[in-house]
MIVEX-347346 format. One record per residue (C-alpha): residue number from 1; x, y, z. Coordinates in nm, 2 decimals. Layout:
REM residues N
[NUM,[X,Y,Z]]
...
END
This chain:
REM residues 303
[1,[6.38,10.72,7.78]]
[2,[6.61,10.62,7.50]]
[3,[6.92,10.43,7.56]]
[4,[7.14,10.72,7.46]]
[5,[6.96,10.95,7.70]]
[6,[6.99,10.70,7.99]]
[7,[7.37,10.65,7.93]]
[8,[7.42,11.03,7.90]]
[9,[7.26,11.07,8.25]]
[10,[7.45,10.79,8.39]]
[11,[7.77,10.94,8.26]]
[12,[7.67,11.29,8.41]]
[13,[7.60,11.12,8.74]]
[14,[7.94,10.94,8.73]]
[15,[8.12,11.27,8.65]]
[16,[7.94,11.44,8.94]]
[17,[8.03,11.16,9.18]]
[18,[8.40,11.18,9.07]]
[19,[8.40,11.56,9.11]]
[20,[8.23,11.53,9.45]]
[21,[8.48,11.27,9.58]]
[22,[8.77,11.47,9.45]]
[23,[8.64,11.79,9.63]]
[24,[8.59,11.60,9.95]]
[25,[8.94,11.46,9.94]]
[26,[9.08,11.80,9.88]]
[27,[8.90,11.95,10.18]]
[28,[9.02,11.67,10.40]]
[29,[9.38,11.71,10.28]]
[30,[9.38,12.08,10.31]]
[31,[9.22,12.06,10.66]]
[32,[9.46,11.82,10.80]]
[33,[9.75,12.02,10.64]]
[34,[9.65,12.34,10.78]]
[35,[9.62,12.19,11.13]]
[36,[9.95,12.01,11.11]]
[37,[10.14,12.33,10.99]]
[38,[9.98,12.53,11.27]]
[39,[10.08,12.27,11.52]]
[40,[10.44,12.27,11.38]]
[41,[10.46,12.65,11.40]]
[42,[10.31,12.71,11.75]]
[43,[10.42,12.39,11.91]]
[44,[10.78,12.39,11.80]]
[45,[10.91,12.68,11.58]]
[46,[10.75,13.00,11.72]]
[47,[10.81,12.95,12.10]]
[48,[11.18,12.90,12.02]]
[49,[11.23,13.17,11.75]]
[50,[11.31,12.91,11.49]]
[51,[11.31,12.97,11.12]]
[52,[11.23,12.77,10.80]]
[53,[11.29,12.83,10.43]]
[54,[11.04,12.96,10.18]]
[55,[10.77,13.21,10.23]]
[56,[10.69,13.07,10.58]]
[57,[11.06,13.13,10.65]]
[58,[11.04,13.49,10.54]]
[59,[10.73,13.54,10.76]]
[60,[10.90,13.38,11.06]]
[61,[11.21,13.59,11.01]]
[62,[11.01,13.91,10.99]]
[63,[10.83,13.80,11.30]]
[64,[11.14,13.75,11.49]]
[65,[11.29,14.09,11.38]]
[66,[10.98,14.30,11.42]]
[67,[10.73,14.12,11.65]]
[68,[10.46,14.17,11.39]]
[69,[10.19,13.90,11.43]]
[70,[10.27,13.59,11.22]]
[71,[9.92,13.53,11.12]]
[72,[9.91,13.88,10.95]]
[73,[10.25,13.82,10.79]]
[74,[10.15,13.48,10.64]]
[75,[9.85,13.64,10.47]]
[76,[10.03,13.96,10.36]]
[77,[10.35,13.80,10.23]]
[78,[10.16,13.52,10.05]]
[79,[9.91,13.76,9.88]]
[80,[10.13,13.83,9.57]]
[81,[10.19,13.46,9.52]]
[82,[9.81,13.40,9.53]]
[83,[9.78,13.66,9.25]]
[84,[10.05,13.48,9.05]]
[85,[9.88,13.15,9.11]]
[86,[9.56,13.29,8.98]]
[87,[9.71,13.42,8.65]]
[88,[9.96,13.13,8.60]]
[89,[9.78,12.82,8.73]]
[90,[9.41,12.85,8.79]]
[91,[9.14,13.04,8.96]]
[92,[9.04,12.74,9.16]]
[93,[9.40,12.69,9.28]]
[94,[9.42,13.05,9.39]]
[95,[9.09,13.03,9.59]]
[96,[9.20,12.71,9.76]]
[97,[9.53,12.86,9.85]]
[98,[9.37,13.18,9.99]]
[99,[9.13,12.97,10.20]]
[100,[9.41,12.75,10.33]]
[101,[9.63,13.04,10.42]]
[102,[9.35,13.24,10.60]]
[103,[9.24,12.94,10.80]]
[104,[9.61,12.88,10.90]]
[105,[9.64,13.24,11.01]]
[106,[9.31,13.22,11.21]]
[107,[9.42,12.89,11.37]]
[108,[9.75,13.05,11.48]]
[109,[9.55,13.35,11.62]]
[110,[9.27,13.16,11.79]]
[111,[9.40,12.82,11.89]]
[112,[9.66,12.81,12.16]]
[113,[9.89,12.51,12.08]]
[114,[10.11,12.41,12.37]]
[115,[10.49,12.44,12.34]]
[116,[10.61,12.08,12.32]]
[117,[10.98,12.11,12.38]]
[118,[11.27,12.35,12.41]]
[119,[11.54,12.11,12.30]]
[120,[11.68,12.27,11.98]]
[121,[11.74,11.95,11.79]]
[122,[11.40,11.82,11.85]]
[123,[11.24,12.17,11.77]]
[124,[11.43,12.16,11.43]]
[125,[11.34,11.80,11.35]]
[126,[10.97,11.78,11.46]]
[127,[10.89,12.15,11.37]]
[128,[11.01,12.09,11.02]]
[129,[10.83,11.75,11.02]]
[130,[10.49,11.89,11.10]]
[131,[10.54,12.20,10.88]]
[132,[10.64,11.98,10.59]]
[133,[10.36,11.75,10.66]]
[134,[10.11,12.03,10.64]]
[135,[10.25,12.18,10.33]]
[136,[10.26,11.84,10.16]]
[137,[9.90,11.75,10.25]]
[138,[9.79,12.11,10.12]]
[139,[9.96,12.03,9.79]]
[140,[9.78,11.70,9.78]]
[141,[9.46,11.89,9.82]]
[142,[9.54,12.12,9.52]]
[143,[9.66,12.43,9.72]]
[144,[9.97,12.57,9.90]]
[145,[10.04,12.74,10.23]]
[146,[10.38,12.84,10.11]]
[147,[10.39,13.04,9.79]]
[148,[10.77,12.97,9.71]]
[149,[10.68,12.71,9.45]]
[150,[10.43,12.93,9.28]]
[151,[10.68,13.20,9.24]]
[152,[10.95,12.96,9.14]]
[153,[10.73,12.82,8.86]]
[154,[10.65,13.18,8.74]]
[155,[11.03,13.27,8.76]]
[156,[11.13,12.96,8.56]]
[157,[10.90,13.06,8.27]]
[158,[11.04,13.41,8.26]]
[159,[11.41,13.33,8.32]]
[160,[11.67,13.06,8.26]]
[161,[11.64,12.96,8.63]]
[162,[11.48,12.61,8.69]]
[163,[11.22,12.57,8.98]]
[164,[11.49,12.40,9.20]]
[165,[11.74,12.67,9.12]]
[166,[11.51,12.95,9.24]]
[167,[11.41,12.77,9.56]]
[168,[11.77,12.71,9.64]]
[169,[11.87,13.06,9.58]]
[170,[11.58,13.20,9.78]]
[171,[11.65,12.98,10.08]]
[172,[12.03,13.07,10.07]]
[173,[11.92,13.43,10.08]]
[174,[11.68,13.37,10.37]]
[175,[11.95,13.18,10.58]]
[176,[12.22,13.43,10.50]]
[177,[12.01,13.72,10.62]]
[178,[11.92,13.52,10.94]]
[179,[12.29,13.45,11.00]]
[180,[12.37,13.82,10.96]]
[181,[12.09,13.97,11.15]]
[182,[12.03,13.72,11.42]]
[183,[12.32,13.46,11.45]]
[184,[12.48,13.17,11.26]]
[185,[12.35,12.90,11.51]]
[186,[11.98,13.01,11.42]]
[187,[12.06,13.00,11.06]]
[188,[12.21,12.65,11.09]]
[189,[11.91,12.52,11.28]]
[190,[11.68,12.69,11.02]]
[191,[11.86,12.49,10.74]]
[192,[11.81,12.17,10.94]]
[193,[11.43,12.26,10.98]]
[194,[11.41,12.33,10.61]]
[195,[11.57,12.00,10.50]]
[196,[11.33,11.80,10.72]]
[197,[11.03,11.99,10.60]]
[198,[11.14,11.95,10.24]]
[199,[11.20,11.58,10.28]]
[200,[10.86,11.54,10.45]]
[201,[10.69,11.73,10.16]]
[202,[10.85,11.47,9.91]]
[203,[10.73,11.18,10.11]]
[204,[10.37,11.31,10.13]]
[205,[10.34,11.42,9.78]]
[206,[10.52,11.15,9.60]]
[207,[10.49,10.86,9.85]]
[208,[10.75,10.67,10.04]]
[209,[10.77,10.42,9.77]]
[210,[10.93,10.60,9.48]]
[211,[10.85,10.45,9.14]]
[212,[11.09,10.41,8.84]]
[213,[10.97,10.36,8.49]]
[214,[11.19,10.12,8.28]]
[215,[11.19,10.07,7.90]]
[216,[11.37,9.77,7.78]]
[217,[11.49,9.70,7.41]]
[218,[11.60,9.35,7.35]]
[219,[11.60,9.07,7.10]]
[220,[11.48,8.85,7.38]]
[221,[11.19,9.07,7.49]]
[222,[10.95,8.76,7.52]]
[223,[11.18,8.59,7.79]]
[224,[11.23,8.92,7.97]]
[225,[10.85,8.99,7.97]]
[226,[10.79,8.65,8.13]]
[227,[11.06,8.69,8.39]]
[228,[10.91,9.04,8.49]]
[229,[10.56,8.88,8.53]]
[230,[10.65,8.55,8.68]]
[231,[10.95,8.63,8.90]]
[232,[10.86,8.99,9.00]]
[233,[10.49,9.00,8.97]]
[234,[10.49,9.32,8.79]]
[235,[10.29,9.43,8.50]]
[236,[10.44,9.49,8.15]]
[237,[10.32,9.70,7.84]]
[238,[10.46,9.58,7.50]]
[239,[10.52,9.87,7.26]]
[240,[10.58,9.79,6.89]]
[241,[10.90,9.95,6.76]]
[242,[11.15,9.93,6.47]]
[243,[11.52,9.90,6.50]]
[244,[11.72,10.19,6.37]]
[245,[12.10,10.21,6.45]]
[246,[12.29,10.05,6.72]]
[247,[12.59,9.82,6.79]]
[248,[12.51,9.61,6.49]]
[249,[12.48,9.91,6.26]]
[250,[12.17,10.00,6.06]]
[251,[11.89,9.76,6.10]]
[252,[11.53,9.77,5.98]]
[253,[11.35,9.49,6.16]]
[254,[11.04,9.51,6.40]]
[255,[11.11,9.47,6.77]]
[256,[10.90,9.46,7.09]]
[257,[10.98,9.73,7.34]]
[258,[10.89,9.65,7.70]]
[259,[10.77,9.92,7.94]]
[260,[10.73,9.85,8.31]]
[261,[10.69,10.06,8.63]]
[262,[10.85,9.93,8.95]]
[263,[10.96,10.06,9.29]]
[264,[11.32,10.18,9.33]]
[265,[11.38,9.89,9.58]]
[266,[11.30,9.64,9.30]]
[267,[11.53,9.81,9.03]]
[268,[11.84,9.59,9.11]]
[269,[11.63,9.27,9.10]]
[270,[11.49,9.38,8.76]]
[271,[11.84,9.45,8.63]]
[272,[11.96,9.11,8.75]]
[273,[11.66,8.93,8.58]]
[274,[11.74,9.12,8.25]]
[275,[12.11,9.03,8.27]]
[276,[12.03,8.66,8.32]]
[277,[11.85,8.66,7.98]]
[278,[12.03,8.93,7.78]]
[279,[12.34,9.11,7.91]]
[280,[12.34,9.34,7.60]]
[281,[11.97,9.46,7.65]]
[282,[11.92,9.84,7.62]]
[283,[11.76,9.97,7.94]]
[284,[11.63,10.32,8.01]]
[285,[11.52,10.44,8.36]]
[286,[11.32,10.73,8.45]]
[287,[11.19,10.86,8.78]]
[288,[10.82,10.87,8.82]]
[289,[10.65,11.15,9.04]]
[290,[10.31,10.99,9.07]]
[291,[10.12,10.69,8.95]]
[292,[9.76,10.58,8.91]]
[293,[9.57,10.29,8.76]]
[294,[9.74,10.00,8.59]]
[295,[9.88,9.72,8.80]]
[296,[10.04,9.92,9.07]]
[297,[10.01,9.65,9.33]]
[298,[10.21,9.34,9.29]]
[299,[10.02,9.03,9.21]]
[300,[10.10,8.70,9.36]]
[301,[10.41,8.54,9.19]]
[302,[10.33,8.23,8.97]]
[303,[10.46,7.91,9.09]]
END
């Protein structure tokens, strides 16, 4: 066997291993997500006729008003969003979503989760938490159990509305209908449930430690780079740039641009380190949704 053939086979095995690990992680995330969502619905929201936002909220509202089984409603109402996901995102995404929603519906139908509490505040908080945890884990696994975001992505491509605008508009509509057809108190608790669920989804999908990317342009880039490495234990990438136009007018000299990713909690410390060296440095900050590779973990600070 030639070296080229052996390397090719090794690469194929590596790719198969990566795909298998990814698929296994997806199954674990979706499984835990579906169980968590089912527990949040049956253990807290359903026994107390509470609502949420999104497609789950529409299903819960319809269940309260018509007594149609929630399991059927979740599948039926989500079907159009699965079709949109199939055409707008991918076939694999649509299949995962279909499986996740059907399994959730079966769990609600077959497994009898006990009602945990009747306290309205606890129901709103923990019902939203477990439901949000389930939705977030499902997203981590490459699927959804609430088709709101799929519809929002589709609508944002066809109209001037952003994804956030559409989700906000849809939830205002759901809560308004709940306030009119049921009562205002139910709608207010539904808003609280939605806020808790939404924040939990953010934590699960993006992580508790939110990262910020920082780009620094300074004539003292070498000193700033050393300060970031030695005083903060963070990695730095040096980009080669050229001055254009700024406070000192038109310039045409080469300059090093520093790029680093830090947690939001470290942002003020970084600004302080920069100010110590160059108070006129140009600093650009951007939120980072996800991060992988590189030097994410802090290394020990140098003495």
